[in-house]
N, C-alpha and C positions, 0 to 999 in steps of 0.2 A: 478377552481382546488379546489379539497376538501384537506385539511390537517387534519390529525387524529393525536392525541397526541401519542407519542410512535413510530410513523413511522421513521425509519431512512431515510435521504435524501442522495442524491448522492453527491460525491464530485469529483472534479476534479484534476488530478495528471498527472506528465510526467513520464513514465516508459520507460527507455532504448529509449529515444527520440520519444515516441509515445504517444499523448496525449489519457488518458484513463478516465472513469467515474467508479469509485468505490463508495459502499455503505460506509457511514458514519461509522466510527468504524472499517473499515479494518485493520487488521495488516499486518505485513510483512509476516508472516507464512501463512495467508489466502491468501494474494496477490499471493505468490509462488505456494501454492497448486492449486488456480485457473488456472495459468497459466501452471500447470503441469511442474514445474521447480523443479527437485529432487536435482540435482548437482549443487551446486553453492559455489564459493569459497570466494565470498564475496558480501554484499549489503551496498550502500551507499544511505543515504537519505540526500538531499540538500548538499552534499559533505561532510558528516559527517559518516564514516564507522560504522555500527551497528553490534554488537557482536551477534552471533548464539544465544546466551542465551537470547538476548532481541526480538528475532523475534515474539515470541509469545505474547508479551505485548506492543511492539512498534507500536501504532495506528497512522496510516497516515493521514495527514491533508490536507485541501484544498490547492492547490498550490504545494504540495510537488514533488520534482524532484527525483526519485529513479532510481539507476542503480545498475544493477546486474551483475556478470561475471559467 
């Protein structure tokens, strides 16, 4: 396998009880957009509620558990 400097790797997270692979650097905003989620009341990461103002800057990490309503 060839690794090139600057390429982003995949991480594993659990999103609404489903194991998913995400690109390293994925924000909550990107995750929701990729899943075509437009109306959400709240997003929780590792049992901590994330404010909507943080969605564009909150970067998901390996093993995070994300829940959205």
